[in-house]
VOFIDREN-483768 format. One record per residue (C-alpha): x, y, z. Coordinates in pm, whole numbers, plus 32768, in hexadecimal, padded with zeros to 4 digits. Example, Ala and Ser with C-alpha at 12.3 -4.5 7.8 and 13.67 -1.06 7.14 Angstrom:
! VOFIDREN-483768
84CE7E3E830C
85577F9682CA
END
This chain:
! VOFIDREN-483768
800080008000
808F81527F98
80AD8273808E
7F9583337FDF
7EB082047FE6
7EF381DA8158
7EA3834A818B
7D5A832B80D3
7CFF81F98199
7D4782BB82D6
7C8483F6826B
7C1C849583B3
7B3A859F843C
7C2B86BF8466
7C5D86F285D9
7C1E85868639
7D7C8503867B
7DC78393864A
7E3B836B87B2
7CF183CF8852
7C5082B28918
7B068229889A
7A2082E48990
7ACA842A8941
7AA383E387D4
792B83B187FC
791084F488BE
79CF85B587B4
78F3852486A5
77B7858B875A
783D86E98789
789687048618
773B869185AE
769587998680
776C88B085FD
77DD8865849C
7839874583C0
798B86A483F1
7AB8871B8330
7B5686208245
7CCF86128221
7D88857280FC
7F03857480D6
802E84AC8062
809A847881CC
7FD3848C8310
806C84498465
804E84AC85D4
8157855B86A6
816385668822
800984CD8835
7F57861B87FC
7FCF869E86AF
7F55861F855F
804586678440
7FE9864982CF
80E5869081BF
810386728046
7FD986D57F67
7EFE87238092
7D88875E8060
7C8B87AC816E
7B1187D18141
7A1D8865823B
78B488DC81F9
78F8893C8090
7A4C89D580E0
7B75893B802D
7CE089688096
7E1A88F67FDF
7F7789238072
80CF888A808C
80B988358201
7FB088498313
7FEC881A8487
7EC287F8856F
7F05884386DE
7DF387A487B2
7E4A886588EC
7E4889BA8840
7D328951874C
7DEC89FA862E
7E6C89A684D4
7FC88A0D846C
7FD18A1482F0
81048A318215
80C98AA880B7
80A28AF97FB1
7F3B8AC48022
7DF38AE87F6A
7CAA8B168025
7B5C8B147F6A
7A188B548027
78B58AE97FCF
786F8C377F23
798B8C047E2D
7A748D067EC8
7BE28CA57EBC
7CF78CEC7FBB
7E658CB97F65
7F758CDB806D
80DA8C8280C5
807D8BFA821C
7F5B8BFE830E
7EE18BAF846A
7D708B4C846B
7C7A8AA88555
7C0E8942851B
7ADA89B68452
7BB28A738356
7ADD8BA7839B
7BAD8C8A847A
7D1D8CD98495
7E418D9A8400
7ED78D7A82A4
802A8E0A8243
806F8E8E80E6
7EFF8E68808B
7E4D8EA27F43
7CD38E907F30
7C178E5B7DE7
7AA18E997DF3
79AD8E107CF1
7ACC8DD87BFD
7ADF8F527BCD
7B6190247CED
7CC08FEC7D79
7D2D90657ED1
7EA0903D7F22
7F099079808A
8034904D816E
7F518FA5826B
7DEA8F298274
7D2D8EE283B5
7BED8E1683B5
7B008E5884DA
79A68DF38554
79748D138427
79038E4C836C
7A0E8F5B8355
7B568F548298
7C3F906F82F9
7D5E90BB820C
7E8391A0825C
7F4B926F8160
7E72920F803C
7E75923B7EC1
7D2492007E15
7CE391D97CA0
7C16910F7BAA
7D2091337A9A
7DDF8FFF7A2F
7F49900D7AA9
80258F0E79FA
81818F607A79
821F8FCF7BC0
8286911B7B28
8149915F7A62
808392937AD1
7F0892707AC2
7E4093717A04
7DA093DD7B4B
7DB7937A7CB5
7D3C93F07E07
7E4393FC7F19
7DC893FC807F
7E5593DE81DC
7D4292EC823A
7C22923D818D
7B0E917C8241
7A31908B8181
78DF90478221
787E8EF68190
77198F048211
76CD90658193
77AF90318060
78569183808F
79BD91FF807F
7A2A93138172
7B6693D98119
7C3794B08206
7D2F95A78172
7CCF9550800A
7D9B95D87EE6
7D3A95A27D79
7E62956F7C90
7E5995697B13
7F9294C67A7F
802194E77BDF
7FEE96617BDE
7F1D96E27D06
7DDA97847C8E
7D1A97CC7DCE
7D0897687F3C
7BE297348027
7BF396E7819A
7AE595DB818A
7A26952A807A
791A941E8067
78E293497F31
7816920D7EF1
78D090CF7EA5
78A2902E7D4C
77A08F347DC7
76A590437E1F
75D390B47CF6
74F091AF7DAA
75C0927D7E96
757993D87F1B
767B94C67E8F
76F3958E7D66
76D995027C06
77A495547AD2
77CC96CE7AB4
77B697787963
782C98C078D2
775F997D77D0
77C29AB07710
76BC9B5F763E
76B79CA7757F
755F9CDC7617
75A09C6E777F
771A9C94779F
78029BA67855
774F9AD17957
7775999F7A34
767A98907A8C
76B197BF7BC5
75A696B17BFA
7561962E7D58
74B094E07D7D
73CE94957EA7
733A93377ECB
71EB93337F80
71DB91C47FD3
71FC90A27EDF
70E991177DF0
710F928F7DC7
7219939B7DA7
7255950B7D62
736C95AD7C9A
73AB97217CD1
748F97D47BDA
74FC993C7C15
755C99EA7AD1
761E9B2E7AFC
76A79C1F79F6
76CD9D9A79E1
757B9DA47934
74AD9CA879F7
746E9C0F7B4A
73AC9ACF7B0C
734899A77BE1
72EC986D7B1E
7237974D7BC5
71D495EA7B6F
70F4950B7C41
70C093997BFB
6FEF92957CA8
6FA0912C7C5A
6E5990947CD1
6DE58F2F7CD1
6CFB8F7D7BAF
6DAF90977AF9
6EA991B17B03
6EC0932C7B13
6FC994247AA1
6FC2959F7AC9
70C4968B7A30
70CD98017A5D
719B993B7A95
717E9A967B30
724B9BB77AA9
72AC9D1D7AEB
73749DAF79CB
73CB9EF1791A
73149E8C77DB
71C99EE7787F
72179FCA79A2
714E9FA07AE2
70889E7E7A55
70839D227AE7
70A09C2879CB
70799AB379CE
6FDA9979794D
6F51982E79CD
6F2196E57912
6E7A95BD79BB
6E3894687927
6DD4931379A4
6CFC91E37977
6C3A90FC7A5D
6B928FAB7A31
6A378FC27ACB
69378EBD7B26
687B8DF77A1D
698D8E2D791A
69758FA97906
6AB0907578CD
6AD491E0793B
6BDB92B37885
6C2A942278AC
6D209513780E
6D0B96757897
6DD297A3781D
6DD9990F7886
6ECA9A31784E
6ECB9B9D78B9
6F229C357765
6F4C9BCC75FA
70C89BEC75E6
712D9B45772C
715299DE76B2
72269A477588
72F69B40764D
73639A2E773E
735B99107641
72639843770A
718997EA75DE
714F98507474
6FD5986E7473
6EEA995773BD
6DB698ED7482
6D89985075D6
6C87973C75E7
6C1B96C3773D
6B3F9591774E
6A9F949B783C
6A1A935777A7
696892247829
695C90F47748
691A8F82773D
695B8E96761B
68D18D357616
68A58C337505
67458CA474AE
67238E097529
67E78F4C7549
67A590717630
686091B97638
681C930F76CC
68FF943876F3
691995A9773A
6A1E967A7681
6A9097E276AE
6B6398A275B0
6C4699CB75EE
6CE89A6C74BE
6E529AE374C8
6E419B80736E
6E559CF97360
6D579CFB7242
6C489C3F7304
6B599CAA7417
6AF19BA47514
69959C3D752D
69519BEE73BE
69CC9A8673CF
68FD995A7443
69B6995C7590
68D998597643
687C97157593
67AB95F6761E
679994A07576
66DB936775DB
66C092327503
664890CB751B
664B8FB47417
65DD8E4A742C
66058D26733A
650F8C0D72F8
65318AD47225
63D18A6771B7
63C988F57164
62BA8901705B
63298A3C6FA7
649B89F76FCC
65A88AFD6FC9
65D48C0970D3
64D48D057152
65458E417209
64898F4172D5
652E907E734E
64EB91D573D9
65C7930A73F3
658D944974B6
66649577746A
666496E074DC
6754980474C5
67489958756A
67E79AA67511
681E9BAF7619
67BE9CCE7530
665A9D58753F
666B9DE973DB
65799D6E72D5
66109C6471EE
676E9C97727F
66FD9C0C73CD
66349AEC733A
65EF99C27421
6585986F7398
64F99730742C
64C795F2735D
642B949E739E
646A938B729E
63D392307293
645C912D71A0
63F28FD37131
64B68F017039
64C48D9F6FAF
65E48D066EF0
66328BB06E63
67368B106D82
673289E76C96
683889246BD7
67CF88EF6A6A
685C87FB6969
69BF884A68FE
6A1988DD6A53
69548A1E6A1A
68EE8AC26B63
67A58B836B6C
671F8C586C84
65E88D246CC8
65BB8E436DBD
647B8EF86E1D
6478902E6EF7
6374910D6F96
63D8924A704D
62E8932B710E
637C947B717A
62E39580725D
638996DA7272
634D97F67369
63FD99387300
640A9A7473D1
64999BD47396
648E9BB8721A
63729C73716F
63E29BFA7015
63949A8B7063
626699C770D1
6261999F724A
61D6983A7254
62079740713B
61BF95CC7118
622694F86FEE
6229938B6F8D
632F930C6E99
632591AE6E02
6448910F6D4B
64A48FC96CA1
65E78F466C08
66558E116B49
67C78DC56B37
688F8CC06A79
69EE8C4B6AC6
6ABA8B506A04
6BEE8AE86ACB
6CEA8A3F69E3
6E1289976A8C
6F46891469DA
705188466A85
719E882869D0
7311880C6A11
733189866A12
722C89A16B27
70BA89C46B67
6FE88ACC6AB6
6E888B436B01
6DCB8C0569F5
6C6D8C756A56
6B878D496978
6A7C8E086A3B
692B8E8F69C7
680A8F2D6A83
66B48FAB6A10
661690936B10
64E091656B3F
648392596C53
632C92FA6C58
629E94276D0B
630695936CE8
63E496826DA1
6332975E6E9F
638998CA6ED8
6485989D6FEF
65E3992F7013
671E985E6FE1
67C6985C7133
685396FA7148
68B1968A6FE6
699A97A66F89
6AC896C46F43
6A5095976E77
6B50948F6E18
6B5F93996CF6
6C3E926D6D3C
6C5390F26D32
6B6D90D36E5F
6A3B91736DBC
6A6C911B6C4C
694990256C6A
686290F06D47
6711919C6D37
678692B36E1C
68D093676DDD
687F94996EB0
691C948B7007
67D894D070C7
665E94A4709D
661596177065
666C95D46EF9
6611949E6E30
664994386CC8
651394156BEC
64C593726A9E
6566925269E5
66D9920569F8
67C891136956
691290C96A00
6A228FF46963
6B7A8F9669D9
6C988EA469C4
6D608E186AE8
6EAD8D686ABB
6F938CC46BB9
70D48C016B7B
71A78B456C7C
72FB8AC76C0A
73B989A26CA5
74DC8A8F6CE3
74008B4A6DDD
73A18C886D22
72378CE96CE9
718A8DE66C0B
70238E5B6BF5
6F578F3F6B12
6DF48FCA6B1B
6D48908669FD
6BE7910B6A12
6AEB92046991
6980926A69CD
687D92D868CD
672C93716930
65FD93F36879
65D09522695E
66CC962F69B3
671E96486B25
678297B46B50
67CD97886CC4
690996C86C78
6A4297A06C7C
6B3F97B16B63
6C5097036C25
6B6595E46C7E
6B75956E6B14
69F895426B10
6983969D6AA3
690F96306947
6838951868B9
697794586867
6A5F9448698D
6BD794616985
6C98931F6961
6CFA928D6AAE
6E5B92006A9D
6EFE915A6BC9
702A90766BE4
71228FE66CDA
72688F216CD8
73308E726DE9
74678D996DE6
752A8CCD6EE7
763E8DD36EFA
75538EBF6FB2
74EF8F9A6E8B
738190016E7B
72D390F06D8A
716591546D88
70B5925A6CB5
6F5392CC6C6D
6EC693DB6B8E
6D9A945D6ACC
6DE1948B6958
6CF99572688F
6CA39573671C
6DD9964366CD
6EB39538676F
6F039628688D
6EEB95D769FC
6DEB96976ACC
6E6195E66C05
6F8C95076C3F
705094766D5D
7179938D6D69
725292F36E74
7399923A6E4F
745C91986F63
758E90C36F9D
75B1901470E9
76B48F1D7168
778E8EE87299
785C90217252
777991067188
7616918371AB
75D892827099
7494930C7009
742B940E6F07
72CB94946ECA
722A95656DBB
70D596106DCE
701E96D56CBF
6ED4978D6CE8
6E55986C6BD0
6DB999BD6C14
6C53998D6C88
6B8C9AB26D19
6A8099C16D96
6B87992D6E7D
6C0B9A876EE0
6D419A596E0B
6D7E9B796D1A
6ED09AFA6CA1
6F5C99A86C43
701999066D60
713798146D2B
7237979B6E23
736096B46E3E
73C5962A6F90
74E795506FFA
752B94A47144
762893A271A2
770392FF72A5
785692697254
791B91917344
7A7791F072CF
7B2390EC73A7
7AF7904874FA
7B13919775AC
7AA892AB74BD
794892F17442
78D2940E7366
777394857312
76DE958D7232
7594963271DC
755B970E70AE
742197AA701F
741A98776EDD
72F399406E55
72F4990E6CDD
71E09A0F6CA0
729A9B296D51
73F29A956CFF
74799AB46E60
74D599DE6F87
73D399C37099
74A798FF718E
75FD985D719F
7695979972BF
77CC96CA7300
782B95FC742B
795B95357495
7971944775BC
7A9B93937651
7A779278774A
7B66918377E9
7B6290B57925
7B7F91E37A0A
7B0093217962
79EB93A3787F
7A1894E777BE
791A957C76D2
792E96B675FD
781B97447522
77DD9877744F
769498D673A9
761899FE72E3
74AD9A6372B7
74879B4A718B
73109B877181
728A9CCD7209
71309D527251
708E9E37734C
70B59D2F745C
71E29C6973E5
733A9D0273BF
74689C627315
75619BD7740C
76989B007429
76BD9A0D754C
77F5995E75CD
77DD984076C5
78E197877793
78B396667888
79BD95AF794F
797A94837A2E
7A5D93A57AFD
79D792447AE5
79F1913D7BF1
790591D97CEC
7795918B7D18
772992D77C84
77C492877B32
7787916F7A3A
785290337A43
79739024794F
79EA8EBD7979
79CD8E817802
7AD28F9177C2
7BDE8EFC78A2
7D2E8ECD77F4
7DFD8D937803
7F608DC57877
80658D2F778D
END
């Protein structure tokens, strides 16, 4: 039997010497069971000296309650109840923290004692090197003459990027906090600043009270300023972050409140400001959003927004919004019915709009239920919709208020005919009741009934070949809608759209205050191809013909004549991460009245996108000039540490930049640095051009910063 085998066979509870008589052994075992589990000792050699000292040498390992110790030699003194350890030693606790030392004197539980030449590594991130470490009360580790860093140090003469030197550091294992005395921050071993005392969370604590990553912002509008967030946990399910923002122009306090509930969550963001842009005026905003799962399957959602003035959000770059929409909704969706109700409030931030003339309060309530009659077949639907909007103005016509009640009944069914031809029928009946107030040019109370019927044919043709699978599907629909248009204003259907979703539809207006009438013919072609190599492509063509002119359709809708514009839509994707999608409305002159396109390329290193939007001049949509815009956005991971991002928006109609932004971030195992610059070129009565510079620096390895284990270098 080898010495190591003999040692394993004689593995003992540390502190139970071999020479103890049997009764004493039983007593010691009972004591150990009442306090903690026994410590296991494994070594190349184990022997007893003087009847009271247990000596283990050669590849020594000791295990106790999740704590693991490796050393060159361990001597257990029964009389003193201490462990003399000769290193190099390595002590790992149950939390994953690591202690390295030249030598140590510990108690038999490996929990308390003194370590010489100690180095502590916490959560594989933060390193604390000390001349001496003292472990007390099974909770505190006190280190003397300490150097702290999360930077990888590969050689004895290598200087870390940053370190904190301190006379003493105390680690509270229970509270997961680090307390510094006489702390000095050094960058490349150059002292930067000194503080008499400092408290920081250890890396294992994700929600610790304290300061977060500060940021520096320089703006031509607000000047040079600093943001210093302070995080306050309010128990395990809620927290508050307060961020003072100070510059020569502004004194701002930002706040964020978050709370998680058993059935939902809530988040509130806001700010209060005193600045020189608007003297003696308190400025601010508040955004609140959340959602809750209620009884019986109901879901409550809310999104509330308010701001003191139109320019505030843009001045401080909190949001790029032209209107604020606040809403509260209650909904429930089940297999056979849908319920939804909501209240919405609008606040315009456009200098050209008056809130009093806008439908600022909107109420919606809708319910729909599906039935599947056995004898008739198909699907039968019943639905009702209640809508109302209110304007604050009391002026005639300009302050018009409208209430609408709509009831709808429909039946639809599909058949498969010989040759794979798919046929479908749809019948509709709408009954609308309108109540209009503060508009002398319109009828005050109107009721109308509108019937409709449609027959559609689809012929899906599928071809499977070596080059892939192809779907070719011609589409055709014959439709008729009866009734006539009552004398009511157009308040809801001011922005009609013509796209793939409503090509085969009896109603292409966005709301029931306008409906199509007469006979229509819609035709289209859908194509989809999937290649074995992984790329896909799709194409949709479509057009609508009608016997009656619908003058309520706008020019840019593509439906303002008896023959609509051609709808053209396509998309392409490939396994390399490239994706392209485009859609447009092509008129008789082969010119686009509306077009949009998006291209993107996404992989492990690059996420890039470009967009194009074209809208022709259309007075009916409050657009006197053609609008066209290019926009670019992207993120590029240059290498393991460097990341760049950009945003660019160009107005083709005015031939000028609207916005340009660049950002650069560096990150390694111990530091995060971000720099950004952005320029806003647009100007109006409430939006001035400005250039912003931003800088953030964070030392990783503490609980207030993100983990950076994946950035750790390997020493060669």
